[in-house]
C-alpha positions in Angstrom: 230.8 231.2 -75.6 233.1 234.0 -76.2 231.9 235.9 -73.9 232.2 233.1 -71.2 235.6 232.9 -72.4 236.9 236.1 -71.7 234.9 237.0 -68.2 236.7 233.5 -67.5 240.2 234.9 -68.5 239.1 238.1 -66.5 238.5 236.2 -63.2 242.1 234.3 -63.4 243.7 237.7 -63.9 242.1 239.3 -61.1 242.8 236.4 -58.9 246.6 236.4 -59.6 246.5 240.1 -58.8 245.2 239.1 -55.5 247.3 236.1 -55.2 250.5 238.4 -55.9 250.0 241.2 -53.7 248.7 239.4 -50.8 245.2 241.4 -50.0 243.8 240.1 -47.3 239.9 238.7 -47.1 237.8 239.1 -44.0 239.9 240.0 -40.9 242.3 237.4 -41.4 245.4 237.1 -43.6 245.4 235.0 -47.2 246.5 231.6 -46.4 247.8 230.9 -50.0 249.7 226.9 -49.9 252.1 226.5 -52.2 251.1 223.8 -55.8 252.1 220.6 -54.6 254.3 218.6 -56.4 253.9 215.4 -58.6 252.2 213.1 -56.9 253.1 209.6 -56.4 249.8 207.6 -57.5 249.9 203.3 -57.0 247.0 201.7 -58.7 245.4 198.7 -56.6 245.3 196.4 -59.7 248.5 196.9 -61.0 250.9 197.7 -57.8 252.8 194.5 -57.0 251.5 192.6 -53.9 251.5 189.7 -51.3 248.1 188.5 -49.2 248.0 186.7 -45.7 246.8 184.0 -48.1 243.3 185.4 -49.1 242.5 185.5 -52.8 242.3 188.8 -54.8 240.9 190.2 -57.8 240.6 193.0 -60.3 237.2 194.4 -61.5 237.1 196.7 -63.7 234.9 199.8 -63.5 235.0 203.0 -65.5 234.9 205.0 -62.2 238.1 203.3 -61.0 241.4 205.3 -61.1 242.9 203.4 -63.4 239.5 201.8 -65.1 239.5 198.7 -62.6 240.2 198.1 -58.6 241.4 195.3 -56.6 239.2 193.4 -54.2 239.7 191.2 -51.6 237.8 187.8 -51.8 234.1 187.1 -50.1 236.8 184.6 -47.2 238.3 188.3 -45.9 238.0 187.8 -42.3 239.8 189.9 -39.3 243.3 189.6 -40.0 243.6 189.3 -43.4 245.6 192.0 -45.3 247.1 192.8 -48.7 250.1 194.2 -48.7 252.1 196.4 -51.7 255.7 197.0 -52.1 256.6 200.4 -53.5 259.5 202.6 -54.2 259.8 206.3 -52.9 262.3 207.8 -55.2 262.7 210.6 -52.5 263.1 211.5 -49.1 260.3 214.0 -48.1 257.0 214.1 -45.9 254.1 212.4 -48.0 250.4 212.9 -47.0 249.0 209.8 -48.0 245.5 209.8 -49.4 243.6 206.0 -50.4 240.9 205.4 -53.0 238.5 202.8 -52.8 235.3 201.7 -53.7 232.2 201.7 -50.4 229.4 198.7 -51.0 227.2 196.5 -49.0 230.0 194.1 -48.7 232.6 195.9 -47.4 234.8 195.3 -44.4 237.1 198.1 -42.3 240.6 198.5 -42.7 243.5 199.7 -41.2 246.6 200.8 -43.3 250.4 200.4 -41.9 253.3 201.8 -43.4 256.5 200.0 -42.2 254.7 198.0 -40.1 253.1 201.4 -38.2 249.7 202.3 -38.4 248.7 205.5 -40.7 245.7 207.5 -40.0 242.7 206.0 -38.6 240.6 203.1 -40.2 238.6 203.1 -43.3 234.8 201.4 -43.0 233.8 201.0 -46.7 230.5 200.0 -46.0 228.1 202.0 -47.7 223.8 201.0 -48.5 225.2 202.1 -52.3 228.2 201.5 -54.2 230.8 205.0 -55.1 234.1 205.7 -54.9 235.7 207.8 -52.5 238.8 208.6 -51.2 240.2 209.1 -47.3 242.8 211.0 -46.3 245.4 209.1 -43.8 248.0 211.9 -42.5 251.3 212.4 -43.1 254.6 209.6 -43.6 258.0 210.9 -43.4 259.9 208.3 -45.9 263.2 207.6 -46.6 264.1 207.0 -50.2 263.9 203.4 -51.5 261.1 200.6 -50.9 258.4 201.2 -48.2 255.6 198.4 -47.7 251.9 199.7 -47.4 249.4 197.0 -45.6 245.9 196.5 -45.2 244.6 195.1 -42.6 240.9 193.9 -42.2 239.8 195.0 -38.6 236.5 194.3 -38.4 232.6 195.5 -40.3 230.0 197.8 -40.1 226.9 196.2 -38.3 225.2 196.5 -41.4 227.9 194.8 -43.4 227.7 190.7 -45.1 231.1 191.0 -45.6 234.8 191.4 -44.6 236.2 192.3 -47.7 238.1 195.4 -48.9 239.2 197.6 -51.8 242.0 199.7 -53.0 241.2 201.5 -55.8 244.6 203.6 -55.7 247.3 205.1 -52.9 248.5 208.4 -53.7 251.4 210.7 -51.8 251.7 214.0 -52.3 254.7 216.3 -50.6 253.9 219.9 -50.7 250.1 219.9 -50.4 250.0 219.4 -46.7 252.6 222.2 -45.8 251.2 225.1 -43.7 253.5 228.0 -42.7 252.9 229.5 -39.4 254.2 232.6 -41.2 250.7 232.3 -43.6 248.5 232.5 -40.2 250.2 235.7 -38.7 253.2 234.4 -37.0 256.2 237.0 -37.4 259.3 235.3 -35.7 260.7 238.5 -34.9 261.8 237.0 -31.5 259.4 239.5 -29.8 256.2 239.1 -30.5 254.1 236.4 -29.3 252.8 234.0 -32.5 251.3 231.8 -30.1 247.4 232.4 -31.8 249.4 231.7 -35.4 251.1 228.7 -34.0 247.5 226.8 -33.1 245.6 228.3 -35.8 247.8 226.5 -38.4 247.9 223.5 -36.6 244.1 223.2 -36.3 244.2 224.2 -40.1 246.2 221.1 -40.7 244.5 218.9 -38.5 240.8 220.0 -40.2 242.4 219.5 -43.7 242.8 215.2 -42.5 246.7 216.2 -41.7 249.5 218.2 -42.6 252.8 219.9 -42.1 253.3 222.8 -40.3 256.4 224.6 -41.2 258.8 226.9 -39.2 260.9 229.0 -41.0 264.1 230.4 -39.9 263.1 233.0 -36.7 262.6 232.8 -33.4 259.0 232.1 -32.9 257.7 233.3 -28.8 254.6 231.0 -27.6 252.6 229.8 -24.6 251.3 226.7 -25.2 251.0 224.8 -28.5 248.5 222.4 -28.8 249.5 219.2 -30.8 246.4 217.6 -33.3 246.4 214.0 -35.0 247.6 213.8 -38.6 249.9 217.3 -38.1 253.4 217.0 -38.0 255.4 220.4 -37.1 258.5 220.6 -39.1 261.4 223.2 -37.1 263.6 224.8 -40.3 267.7 225.3 -39.9 267.4 228.4 -37.8 263.9 227.9 -36.8 263.7 228.7 -32.7 260.4 227.7 -30.6 260.7 229.9 -27.6 258.5 229.6 -24.0 257.1 232.6 -22.7 255.0 233.4 -19.3 251.6 232.4 -19.9 252.3 228.4 -20.5 248.7 226.4 -19.7 247.4 225.8 -16.4 248.2 222.1 -15.1 245.0 220.1 -15.1 243.5 218.0 -12.2 244.6 214.8 -11.3 242.8 212.7 -8.9 245.9 210.3 -8.8 248.6 212.6 -8.5 249.3 211.8 -5.0 251.0 208.4 -5.9 254.0 210.2 -7.9 256.2 213.4 -8.2 253.9 216.5 -9.8 255.9 216.9 -12.6 254.5 213.1 -13.8 250.7 213.9 -12.6 250.2 216.4 -15.4 250.9 216.8 -19.1 249.1 220.5 -20.0 251.5 222.6 -18.2 253.8 222.0 -21.4 255.4 224.0 -24.0 253.8 221.4 -26.5 250.9 219.0 -25.2 249.0 216.6 -26.9 246.1 213.9 -25.5 244.3 211.4 -27.2 246.6 212.6 -30.6 248.3 209.9 -33.1 250.1 210.6 -35.9 252.4 213.3 -34.7 255.7 214.3 -35.7 258.1 217.1 -34.3 260.9 217.1 -36.7 263.6 219.2 -37.8 266.6 220.6 -37.2 266.0 223.5 -35.6 265.2 224.4 -31.5 262.9 224.2 -29.0 264.1 226.5 -25.8 262.4 226.6 -22.5 263.8 229.7 -22.4 264.1 230.1 -18.7 260.2 229.7 -18.4 260.0 225.6 -17.7 260.8 225.2 -14.0 263.0 222.3 -12.9 260.9 222.5 -9.7 258.4 219.5 -8.4 256.4 222.9 -7.8 256.2 225.3 -10.9 254.8 228.4 -10.0 251.2 229.9 -12.0 251.9 230.1 -15.4 255.1 228.1 -15.7 255.3 225.1 -17.1 257.7 222.3 -16.0 258.4 220.4 -19.6 258.9 221.1 -23.5 256.8 218.7 -24.7 254.0 216.1 -23.1 252.1 213.8 -24.9 249.3 211.4 -22.6 247.4 207.9 -24.2 248.4 209.0 -27.8 249.7 206.8 -30.7 252.1 207.0 -33.4 253.9 209.6 -32.2 257.7 210.8 -34.0 260.5 213.2 -32.3 263.7 214.0 -33.9 266.1 215.4 -36.5 266.6 214.2 -40.0 270.2 212.3 -39.4 273.1 211.9 -36.8 274.4 215.4 -38.6 270.8 217.2 -38.4 269.5 216.5 -35.1 266.9 218.1 -33.4 267.9 221.1 -30.3 266.0 220.1 -27.1 267.4 222.3 -24.2 266.6 224.2 -21.1 263.3 222.3 -21.2 262.7 222.4 -17.4 261.3 219.1 -15.4 261.3 217.2 -18.7 262.3 217.9 -22.8 259.6 214.8 -23.4 256.9 213.3 -20.9 255.4 210.4 -22.4 252.7 208.5 -20.8 250.5 205.7 -22.4 251.8 206.1 -25.5 252.0 203.8 -28.1 254.2 203.5 -31.1 256.7 206.3 -30.1 259.9 207.0 -31.8 262.3 209.4 -30.7 265.8 210.1 -32.8 268.3 212.2 -33.6 268.5 214.4 -30.7 270.7 216.8 -29.3 270.7 218.6 -25.6 273.2 221.3 -25.5 275.0 222.4 -22.5 272.9 224.3 -20.4 274.1 223.3 -16.6 270.7 225.1 -15.1 266.9 224.6 -16.4 267.3 220.8 -17.7 266.4 218.0 -15.6 265.5 214.8 -17.2 265.8 214.2 -21.2 263.2 211.7 -21.8 260.9 210.1 -19.3 258.8 207.1 -20.8 255.8 206.2 -18.9 254.1 203.0 -19.4 254.5 203.5 -23.3 254.5 200.4 -25.7 256.6 200.0 -29.2 259.1 202.6 -28.5 262.1 203.4 -30.0 265.2 206.0 -28.2 267.7 206.5 -31.1 271.1 208.5 -31.7 271.0 211.3 -28.7 273.4 213.6 -27.7 273.2 215.0 -24.2 275.8 217.0 -23.1 274.3 217.7 -19.8 271.3 217.2 -17.7 270.9 217.1 -13.6 268.7 214.3 -14.1 268.0 211.1 -16.1 268.8 210.9 -20.2 266.7 208.2 -21.0 263.7 206.8 -18.2 261.5 203.9 -18.5 259.1 203.7 -16.1 255.3 202.9 -14.8 253.8 205.1 -12.4 249.9 205.5 -11.1 249.3 209.0 -13.2 246.5 207.4 -15.4 244.7 206.0 -12.1 245.4 202.8 -13.1 248.5 200.4 -13.8 249.8 200.0 -17.6 252.1 197.4 -18.5 254.9 198.7 -20.7 256.8 196.3 -23.3 258.8 196.4 -26.8 261.1 198.8 -26.3 264.5 199.9 -28.1 267.0 202.2 -27.0 270.6 202.4 -29.0 273.5 204.8 -29.8 272.7 207.3 -26.4 275.6 209.2 -25.3 275.6 212.1 -22.8 277.1 213.3 -19.2 273.9 213.4 -16.3 274.1 214.2 -12.7 272.1 210.9 -11.7 271.5 207.7 -14.5 272.0 208.0 -18.1 269.7 205.1 -18.5 267.4 203.8 -15.8 264.1 202.1 -15.7 262.3 203.1 -12.7 262.3 205.1 -9.9 258.3 204.8 -11.1 257.7 201.1 -11.4 254.3 200.5 -10.7 253.2 198.7 -13.9 255.4 195.6 -15.2 258.0 196.4 -17.8 259.1 193.7 -20.2 261.3 193.2 -23.6 263.6 196.2 -23.2 266.8 196.0 -25.9 269.5 198.3 -24.8 272.6 199.2 -26.6 275.4 201.4 -27.5 275.6 203.6 -24.4 278.6 205.9 -24.3 279.0 207.3 -20.5 280.4 210.6 -20.0 279.8 210.9 -16.9 276.7 210.2 -14.1 276.2 211.1 -11.0 274.4 208.0 -10.2 275.1 205.1 -12.6 275.3 204.7 -16.3 272.8 201.6 -16.2 270.3 201.3 -13.6 267.1 199.4 -12.9 265.4 200.2 -9.8 262.2 198.3 -8.9 260.5 200.6 -6.0 256.7 200.3 -6.5 255.4 196.3 -7.2 256.4 195.9 -10.5 257.4 192.9 -12.6 260.9 194.0 -14.8 261.5 191.0 -17.0 263.4 190.9 -20.4 266.0 193.4 -20.2 269.2 193.1 -22.5 272.4 195.5 -23.1 274.6 194.8 -25.7 276.8 196.6 -28.4 279.6 198.8 -27.1 279.6 200.3 -24.0 281.1 202.5 -22.4 281.2 204.4 -19.1 283.5 207.2 -17.4 283.3 209.2 -13.9 280.1 207.2 -12.9 279.0 206.7 -9.5 278.4 203.4 -10.0 278.7 201.7 -13.5 275.9 199.2 -12.5 273.3 199.4 -10.4 270.1 196.9 -10.2 268.1 197.0 -6.9 264.4 196.2 -5.4 262.7 198.5 -2.8 259.3 198.8 -1.2 258.5 202.3 -2.1 255.3 201.2 -2.7 253.3 204.7 -4.8 250.6 202.5 -6.0 247.0 201.4 -5.0 247.8 198.3 -3.3 251.6 197.8 -4.3 253.7 194.7 -3.1 257.3 194.1 -3.6 258.1 193.8 -7.1 260.6 191.4 -9.4 263.3 191.8 -11.8 264.5 188.9 -13.7 265.9 187.7 -17.2 268.9 190.8 -17.2 271.6 190.3 -19.6 274.5 192.6 -19.7 277.4 192.5 -22.3 280.5 194.7 -23.3 280.8 197.1 -20.8 283.8 198.8 -20.0 283.7 201.4 -17.3 287.0 203.2 -15.8 287.2 206.6 -13.7 283.9 205.1 -11.7 283.8 208.0 -9.5 282.0 211.2 -10.2 281.4 214.8 -8.1 278.6 212.6 -6.3 281.2 210.0 -5.0 281.9 206.6 -5.9 280.0 203.2 -5.0 280.5 199.7 -6.1 278.3 198.3 -8.8 275.4 196.9 -6.8 272.9 193.6 -7.9 270.6 193.5 -4.5 267.1 192.2 -3.7 264.8 193.4 -0.7 264.3 191.9 2.6 261.4 192.8 5.2 259.6 191.5 8.3 257.8 189.5 5.6 260.2 188.1 3.6 263.2 188.2 0.8 262.6 189.1 -2.9 265.5 188.3 -5.1 266.4 189.2 -8.2 267.0 186.2 -10.6 268.5 185.2 -13.9 271.5 187.8 -14.6 273.9 187.3 -16.7 277.0 189.4 -17.3 279.6 188.8 -19.8 282.8 190.7 -21.1 282.5 193.5 -18.4 285.4 195.1 -17.4 285.4 197.6 -14.6 288.5 199.6 -13.0 287.4 201.4 -9.5 289.1 203.9 -7.9 290.3 201.9 -5.0 292.1 203.5 -2.5 289.4 201.6 0.6 291.2 200.3 3.9 291.2 197.0 4.8 288.1 197.7 7.7 285.7 198.6 4.4 285.9 195.3 4.0 283.7 194.1 7.1 281.0 196.5 6.6 277.2 195.1 5.8 275.2 197.7 3.9 272.1 197.9 5.1 268.3 196.9 4.1 266.6 199.6 2.4 264.3 201.4 4.2 260.6 202.5 2.3 261.9 205.2 0.2 265.1 204.6 -0.2 266.3 203.4 -3.7 269.6 205.0 -4.8 273.2 203.9 -5.7 274.0 205.9 -2.0 271.5 204.3 0.0 273.4 201.1 1.0 276.6 203.6 1.8 280.2 202.2 1.2 280.2 198.2 0.0 282.6 195.9 1.1 284.1 195.4 -2.1 285.0 197.3 -5.2 284.3 195.5 -7.7 280.8 193.9 -7.3 278.5 193.3 -4.3 275.6 191.2 -4.9 272.9 190.4 -2.2 269.7 188.6 -2.2 270.2 186.9 -5.6 269.6 184.0 -7.6 270.6 182.8 -11.1 273.6 184.7 -11.4 276.5 184.8 -14.0 279.7 185.8 -14.9 281.5 185.3 -17.5 284.8 186.6 -18.9 284.4 189.5 -16.9 287.3 191.9 -15.2 287.4 193.9 -12.2 290.5 195.9 -10.9 291.3 199.3 -9.1 293.4 202.5 -10.2 294.9 203.0 -6.3 295.1 199.9 -4.2 291.9 198.5 -2.8 291.9 196.5 0.4 288.5 195.3 0.0 287.3 192.2 -1.6 286.4 192.2 -5.4 283.5 190.7 -4.9 280.9 189.4 -2.1 278.0 187.3 -2.3 275.6 187.4 0.4 272.3 185.2 0.4 272.3 183.7 -2.7 271.6 180.8 -5.1 273.0 179.4 -8.3 276.2 182.1 -8.6 278.6 181.0 -11.6 282.1 182.8 -12.1 283.5 182.1 -15.4 286.8 183.1 -16.5 286.1 186.1 -14.0 289.3 188.3 -13.6 289.8 190.2 -9.8 292.5 192.0 -8.9 293.1 192.0 -4.8 294.9 194.3 -2.6 297.8 194.3 -1.0 296.4 194.2 2.6 293.8 191.5 2.1 294.1 188.2 1.9 291.4 187.0 -0.5 289.2 188.1 -3.8 286.0 186.7 -2.6 283.9 186.6 0.1 280.3 184.3 1.0 277.9 185.1 3.4 274.6 184.2 4.9 274.6 180.7 2.5 275.2 181.0 -1.4 273.8 178.0 -2.7 274.9 176.2 -5.7 277.9 178.2 -5.9 280.4 177.4 -9.2 283.6 179.2 -9.9 286.1 177.8 -12.3 288.2 178.9 -15.0 288.9 182.0 -13.1 292.7 183.4 -12.4 294.3 183.0 -9.5 291.2 181.5 -7.8 290.3 177.5 -7.4 287.4 175.7 -9.3 284.8 175.1 -6.8 281.5 173.4 -7.0 278.8 173.5 -7.8 278.5 173.5 -4.0 276.2 175.0 -1.4 278.3 177.2 0.9 277.2 177.7 4.6 278.3 180.4 6.7 280.8 183.0 5.6 284.0 181.3 3.8 286.5 183.7 1.6 288.8 183.0 -1.8 
């Protein structure tokens, strides 16, 4: 016995010496993770819970974590759930461990945390009873109350019941940390750290999940391969810089339906395909370093995007809060290209003012359940937040449930746009609190060109725009970049609380526009648009001759603000529209403008309610209706008569 004690002590002493001096084993570095802090352990049988209506009971078993475990009744079915409300005392990233009892009569469960799926499904079936546990990855939690829900998603073919058990779930910090320096990264700004970074990610993934940490330093890297259940944490003072040798673009049989950048994902500084529960978090910097191209045809080994994700789920990218943002710079064609990604959260990102090397910031393509919030972009050559749906996956994938909030920026294109890639349908989009510091196209744009239906878009909050070529731009065209594409639709759009001044950019000035499309096959109307509390001050200075202009119908491939040319009105120009209402709206100009304030051309169900319009000194009317406007109703509008509802044929002015 004494000999055994001395032997154990000797082994412990030798191990301690090895750890203290970092002696390597074999050819690789000794990997030592910090000891985890105390775990938060929540017992299924004692933690407060609610259910979907199923009965639960506590069963005693000496092998259970607390001597008991919770079990749902035999009436459990697919969709049944039990939800635990727990308090987390400290904001941090936690590894999630789930303990349960396997048996023959068990279902398959899926954990969600605050409504978002966490980790994969857990099959609780086994031919013999046994307690076991599953690692469900990492989750970033704020301090306070959180909901952990276990939902039944099915059962093993050999199981005779959908019942599930919860012995415990445990949250642990620190245990899942993998410093890239432990894997050989130098962070000295001159060494190639690619292999070390990818080794740390692979190790975290193999362990079931973890946090790959970038301490302060400059890490030069080629393509970083994202893996499921792994968080990249980029500390303050840490910069990941792209170097030549980015992965080659993968082949895509459908790349002729959209530009090169949207057709490929592997040619990125960081990319992931078919991954889930991936986070890129921190207050450091991701820098394309002049290596990532803004061109539609980047050179070999160059790459054209910072972060690319394809057919993935539960993705988070961002900083810690509004004062501690993640920095993305010189990112090439895209800072983030997300295609077919569901449950995507982008927040607290800063884009510095680099006037080259920065094209689109966030391109969100055919994704669902998306949040983009708290973004400050000092400069981008293309759109800041773009929602679209292309044919890069080889099929049309609908897009829905999108939330965009608190976006501040300057762009040579659109601050917010739906389009121009619009092959699949897009619905349920809520945008708020846009601050446009300059836009070479529009502050708010919906551009449907490839056959999709855009249905249900709301802009509200407080929206200010200055230096925009056109504050608001909504149009349909027939570009048709998808197999069998027809002409699309835009309907059910509400725009609230917009104040636009200095409506001009270096690319010119064009009137806010709502326009459908007409060709030899028919007329395609924009439908059900409501504008409330919108105030636009145009630059003005147009002669009265411009009031006689009839803008062209868009030809194939034309869909931009400038493609209609000069409009005959300075405030709003409407054509091929049905169901447009203006409430509490004002249009004015900085310098006298002798065009109409508003022109409505080929329309139905148009209402002006408290619509105030300045009139130029060289024109006799504020409003022109032409080419039949059915059910026109104008009332309670200063210096304008009450009209209708009435059908107006030919041309009429007020």
